TIGU-558674 format. One line per field, with one value per residue: residue number from 1; chain; y, z, x of N, C-alpha, C in turn. Coordinates in steps of 0.1 Angstrom, whole numbers, plus 5000, padded with zeros to 4 digits. Each point is the difference from the previous one (the first is absolute). Example, Ala and Ser with C-alpha at 12.3 -4.5 7.8 and 13.67 -1.06 7.14 Angstrom:
REM residues 2
k (1  2)
c (A  A)
n.north (4943  5011)
n.up (5078  4993)
n.east (5132  4996)
ca.north (5012  5011)
ca.up (5000  5000)
ca.east (4991  5009)
c.north (5012  5011)
c.up (5000  5008)
c.east (5009  4992)
END
This chain:
REM residues 181
k (1  2  3  4  5  6  7  8  9  10  11  12  13  14  15  16  17  18  19  20  21  22  23  24  25  26  27  28  29  30  31  32  33  34  35  36  37  38  39  40  41  42  43  44  45  46  47  48  49  50  51  52  53  54  55  56  57  58  59  60  61  62  63  64  65  66  67  68  69  70  71  72  73  74  75  76  77  78  79  80  81  82  83  84  85  86  87  88  89  90  91  92  93  94  95  96  97  98  99  100  101  102  103  104  105  106  107  108  109  110  111  112  113  114  115  116  117  118  119  120  121  122  123  124  125  126  127  128  129  130  131  132  133  134  135  136  137  138  139  140  141  142  143  144  145  146  147  148  149  150  151  152  153  154  155  156  157  158  159  160  161  162  163  164  165  166  167  168  169  170  171  172  173  174  175  176  177  178  179  180  181)
c (A  A  A  A  A  A  A  A  A  A  A  A  A  A  A  A  A  A  A  A  A  A  A  A  A  A  A  A  A  A  A  A  A  A  A  A  A  A  A  A  A  A  A  A  A  A  A  A  A  A  A  A  A  A  A  A  A  A  A  A  A  A  A  A  A  A  A  A  A  A  A  A  A  A  A  A  A  A  A  A  A  A  A  A  A  A  A  A  A  A  A  A  A  A  A  A  A  A  A  A  A  A  A  A  A  A  A  A  A  A  A  A  A  A  A  A  A  A  A  A  A  A  A  A  A  A  A  A  A  A  A  A  A  A  A  A  A  A  A  A  A  A  A  A  A  A  A  A  A  A  A  A  A  A  A  A  A  A  A  A  A  A  A  A  A  A  A  A  A  A  A  A  A  A  A  A  A  A  A  A  A)
n.north (6655  4988  5002  5009  4995  4998  4997  4992  5000  4995  4991  4990  5002  4998  4990  4995  5004  4994  5012  5001  4997  5010  4996  5002  4992  4992  5012  4998  4991  5012  5010  4989  4998  5014  4997  4984  5003  5013  4998  4993  5008  5009  4990  5006  5015  5000  4986  5006  5008  5003  5011  5008  5012  4999  5003  4989  5009  5002  5004  5007  4992  4986  5002  5003  4991  4995  5004  4992  4983  5006  4990  4995  4991  4991  5001  4992  4996  4987  5000  5001  4991  5009  5005  4993  4995  5003  5009  5010  5006  5013  5004  5006  5000  4991  4995  5010  4995  4992  5009  4988  4999  4996  4991  4997  4986  4997  4988  5002  4990  5001  4997  4997  4988  5007  5003  5007  5002  4992  5010  4988  5004  5011  4991  5003  5004  5002  5000  5007  5010  5007  5015  5006  5011  5001  4986  5002  5014  4994  4989  5010  4992  5009  4994  5002  5011  4985  5002  4989  4995  4997  5003  5009  5010  5005  5006  5011  5002  4999  5014  4990  4999  4991  4997  4992  4988  4997  5014  4994  5011  4986  4992  4988  5003  5000  4986  4997  5002  4996  4991  5007  5001)
n.up (2040  4989  5009  4993  4996  4990  5007  5009  4991  4996  5006  4999  4987  4998  5006  4995  4992  5010  5008  5011  4999  5002  5012  4990  5001  4988  4998  4997  5011  5005  4997  5006  5011  4999  4996  5002  5005  4995  5000  5008  5008  4996  5007  5011  5000  4996  5007  5008  4994  5009  4993  5002  5009  4996  5015  4998  4986  4999  5011  4992  4988  4994  4998  4989  5003  4987  5000  5010  4999  5011  4994  5012  4999  5008  5002  5002  5008  4996  5011  5000  4993  4997  5009  4998  5013  4994  5007  4992  5000  5002  4997  5008  4998  4990  5007  5005  4997  5005  4987  4996  4989  4996  5011  4996  5003  4999  5000  5007  4996  5013  4997  5015  4996  4993  5015  5009  4995  5000  4990  4998  5013  4993  4999  5009  4990  5006  4989  5011  4997  4997  5002  5003  4998  4994  4995  4996  4997  4995  4996  4995  5006  5007  4999  5016  5001  5001  4999  5002  4989  5012  4986  4999  5012  4987  5002  4995  4991  4992  4999  4997  4994  5005  4989  5003  4998  5009  5006  4996  4989  4992  4998  4997  5010  5005  4990  5004  5013  4998  4996  5009  5007)
n.east (3232  5008  5010  5002  5009  4993  4991  5007  5009  4987  4997  5013  5000  4985  5006  5015  4990  4994  4998  5006  4985  4997  5004  5007  4993  5000  5000  5010  5000  4993  5007  5006  4994  5000  5013  5002  4994  5010  5013  4995  4995  5010  5007  4997  4998  5013  5001  4991  5009  5002  4997  5013  5000  5011  4995  5011  5003  4987  4996  4995  5008  4995  4989  4997  4988  5002  4990  4996  5000  5001  5010  5002  5015  4994  5013  4996  5012  5002  5000  4985  4992  4995  4989  4991  5005  5008  5009  4989  5014  4989  5014  4997  5014  4993  4990  5007  5012  4999  4992  5007  4994  5010  5002  5009  5001  5015  5001  5012  4999  5003  5012  4995  5005  4995  4995  5004  5014  5000  5003  5010  5000  4994  4994  4989  4991  4993  4995  5002  5002  4990  5000  4987  5005  4994  5002  5012  4996  4993  5005  5008  5007  5001  5009  5006  5007  5001  4990  4991  5000  4988  4996  5011  4998  4992  5014  4991  5004  4990  4994  4983  4994  4992  4996  4991  5005  4992  5005  5010  4999  4992  5013  4989  4994  5012  5001  4985  4999  5011  4994  4989  5008)
ca.north (5004  4999  5012  4995  5009  5012  5009  5001  5007  5016  5007  5008  5008  5009  5005  5008  5011  5008  5002  4994  5009  5004  4993  4987  4993  4992  5008  4993  4992  5004  5001  4991  4991  5008  5000  4992  5001  5008  4988  4987  5006  5003  4991  4995  5007  4998  4987  5001  5009  5012  5009  5003  5007  4996  5012  4997  5013  5005  4995  4999  4990  4991  4996  5004  4991  5010  5015  5008  4995  5000  4988  4999  4987  4997  4983  4993  4989  4992  4983  4989  5006  5005  4995  5008  5009  5008  5013  5010  5011  5011  5008  5012  5014  5004  5006  5014  5006  4987  4996  4997  4996  4982  4995  4987  4995  4989  4994  4993  4986  5000  4991  5004  4996  5005  5013  5016  5011  4990  5000  4987  4993  4998  4988  5000  5014  5000  5011  5001  5007  5014  5004  5014  5009  5005  4988  4999  5010  4991  4990  4997  5002  5008  5000  5008  4996  4996  4989  4989  4992  4988  4989  4994  5002  5009  5011  5010  5009  5015  5002  5000  4995  4984  4992  4987  4998  5001  5010  5006  4996  4993  5005  5001  5012  5015  5001  5006  5016  5004  5000  5010  5012)
ca.up (4988  5008  4997  4989  5002  4995  5006  5011  4994  4994  5015  5009  4993  5003  5017  4997  4994  5009  5012  5012  5007  5014  5009  4994  5013  4996  4994  4985  4998  4993  4987  4990  5001  4994  4984  4999  5000  4992  4987  5001  4994  4989  4987  5002  4992  4986  4996  4996  4990  5009  5002  5011  4998  5016  5004  5013  5008  5008  5010  4999  4995  4992  4985  4998  4991  4989  4997  5011  5014  5009  5009  5003  5005  5016  5003  5014  5002  5009  5000  4997  4992  5002  5004  5001  5013  5002  4998  4994  5008  4994  5009  5003  4996  4986  4998  5001  4983  4995  5001  4986  4998  5007  5006  4995  5011  4997  5013  4995  5008  4999  5005  5011  5000  4988  5006  4998  4992  4985  4991  4996  5009  4994  4991  4995  5004  5002  4998  5008  4997  5006  5008  4995  5009  5007  5006  5010  5015  5007  5003  5007  5014  5001  5010  5002  5003  5013  4999  4998  4996  5007  4993  4997  5006  4992  5006  4989  4999  4995  5001  4990  4998  4996  4995  4997  4986  4994  5001  4986  4990  4997  4984  4991  5002  4995  4990  4990  5001  4993  4984  5000  5004)
ca.east (5012  5013  5008  5015  5013  5000  4992  5007  5015  4993  4996  5012  5004  4991  4998  5010  4998  4991  5002  4993  4991  4995  4990  5003  5005  5009  5009  5003  4989  4987  4999  5002  4987  4992  5003  4996  4986  4993  5001  4995  4985  5002  4998  4984  4993  5002  4994  4987  4997  4995  5006  5002  5014  5008  5003  5009  5008  4987  4999  4986  4995  5012  4993  4987  4996  4992  5002  4997  4999  5015  5005  5014  5002  5009  5007  5005  5008  4993  5007  4988  4995  4989  4989  4985  5000  5013  4993  5012  4999  5004  5005  4991  5007  4996  4986  4992  5000  4995  4986  4995  4986  5004  5013  5006  5007  5010  5006  5010  5003  5013  5006  5009  5011  5010  5008  4990  5000  5002  4985  4995  4995  4983  4995  4988  4991  4987  4992  4988  4988  5002  4986  5000  5003  4987  4998  5012  4999  4988  5002  5015  5004  5007  5011  5008  5015  5006  4988  5003  4987  4996  4993  5015  5011  5007  4999  5004  5012  4994  4986  4998  4986  5003  4992  5001  5001  4987  4991  5004  4997  5008  5002  4991  4992  5012  5004  4987  4999  5010  4999  4989  5008)
c.north (4996  5011  4993  5007  5015  5009  5007  5011  5016  5006  5011  5010  5012  5007  5009  5015  5010  5005  4992  5009  5002  4991  4979  4989  4988  5008  4992  4987  5001  5002  4988  4991  5011  4999  4991  4999  5006  4992  4990  5010  5005  4986  4988  5007  4996  4989  5003  5013  5013  5011  5007  5012  4996  5018  4997  5010  5006  4995  4996  4991  4996  4999  5010  4989  5005  5016  5009  4995  5000  4991  5001  4987  5001  4983  4995  4991  4990  4983  4987  5005  5009  4992  5009  5009  5009  5014  5007  5016  5012  5009  5014  5012  5005  5000  5010  5007  4988  4991  4994  4988  4984  5000  4982  4994  4990  4994  4991  4990  4999  4986  5003  4995  5011  5015  5010  5007  4991  5001  4991  4994  5000  4993  5002  5014  4995  5014  4996  5006  5014  5005  5013  5010  5000  4987  4999  5008  4995  4990  4993  5001  5008  4998  5013  4993  4994  4990  4988  4991  4988  4985  4993  5005  5012  5015  5010  5010  5015  4994  4993  4993  4986  4993  4984  4996  4994  5010  5007  4994  4993  5005  5001  5014  5010  5004  5007  5014  5007  5001  5008  5015  5011)
c.up (5007  4993  4994  5005  4991  5005  5011  4996  4994  5016  5005  4995  5003  5016  5003  4998  5009  5011  5012  5004  5013  5006  4994  5016  4992  4991  4983  4997  5000  4986  4988  5001  4995  4984  4998  5000  4990  4984  4998  4994  4987  4986  5003  4989  4986  4996  5001  4989  5009  4997  5012  4999  5014  5004  5015  5009  5011  5014  5004  4998  4991  4988  4995  4988  4992  5002  5014  5014  5007  5013  5006  5006  5012  4996  5014  4996  5009  4999  4998  4987  5004  5004  5001  5010  5000  4996  4989  5004  4990  5015  5004  5000  4988  5000  4998  4982  4989  4999  4987  5001  5006  5001  4994  5009  4993  5012  4991  5008  4998  5009  5009  4999  4991  5006  4997  4989  4984  4993  4991  5011  4997  4990  4990  5004  5000  4999  5008  4995  5005  5008  4994  5014  5010  5012  5011  5010  5006  5006  5010  5017  5003  5011  4999  5000  5012  5004  4997  4996  5003  4994  4990  5004  4995  5010  4992  5006  4996  5005  4984  4995  4993  4996  4996  4984  4995  4997  4984  4987  4992  4983  4989  4999  5000  4988  4992  5007  4994  4984  4997  5002  4987)
c.east (5011  5009  5013  5014  4999  4989  5006  5008  4991  4994  5010  5006  4991  4999  5013  4999  4994  5004  4994  4990  4998  4992  5005  5005  5011  5009  5002  4995  4986  5001  5003  4988  4987  5001  4995  4984  4995  5002  4991  4984  5003  4998  4986  4991  5004  4996  4987  4996  4992  5012  5003  5012  5008  5003  5005  5008  4993  5004  4981  4991  5011  4994  4990  4995  4990  5003  4996  5002  5013  5001  5011  5000  5007  5002  5004  5009  4992  5011  4993  4992  4987  4990  4987  4999  5013  4994  5014  4996  5007  5007  4991  5013  5000  4987  4995  5002  5004  4988  4994  4989  5001  5010  4999  5007  5006  5007  5011  5008  5023  5005  5010  5014  5010  5004  4987  5002  5003  4988  4995  4987  4985  4999  4988  4992  4986  4988  4985  4984  5001  4987  5003  4999  4986  4998  5009  4995  4987  5002  5015  5000  5013  5013  5007  5016  5004  4987  5005  4987  5003  5000  5016  5010  5013  4999  5003  5013  4995  4983  5000  4987  5000  4988  5004  5001  4984  4992  5006  4989  5008  5004  4996  4992  5006  5006  4990  5003  5015  5000  4990  5008  5001)
END
């Protein structure tokens, strides 16, 4: 999905109304990235006529899909288009109380030349797919803060669970699940 000026402005307004959450590594920038991902996801659901309730005020989940399916959106900003072998992360500092039925992952492509704080640096959003909590807990690789993934050189600033793109449930299958919720 191409990111429009209007979408970015809406995300900035939403992010500006939020507190800086405890354990937030990137603070205001984390809020902006998360709000862009949420708005992209909301538009995606609306486009596909999936009913949902926004519950982003909660830290336990972001949405209730249909009448019962709890879902949390995780958004990552990247400088390259996502590839099948890339990872998606769920930080463990929220994991004891954040137990949605599904996690959904969005990657934002940013233009490095626009600087680290320019909100217009985000150009595209990629809706990667999702994973159930049970599958995440079963297949994810755990990384502790300070560990380095030798496959890509990433040193983790916080403990997290990582799943590769090819471990995610594809969007067409998720849409069916969402419509039946």
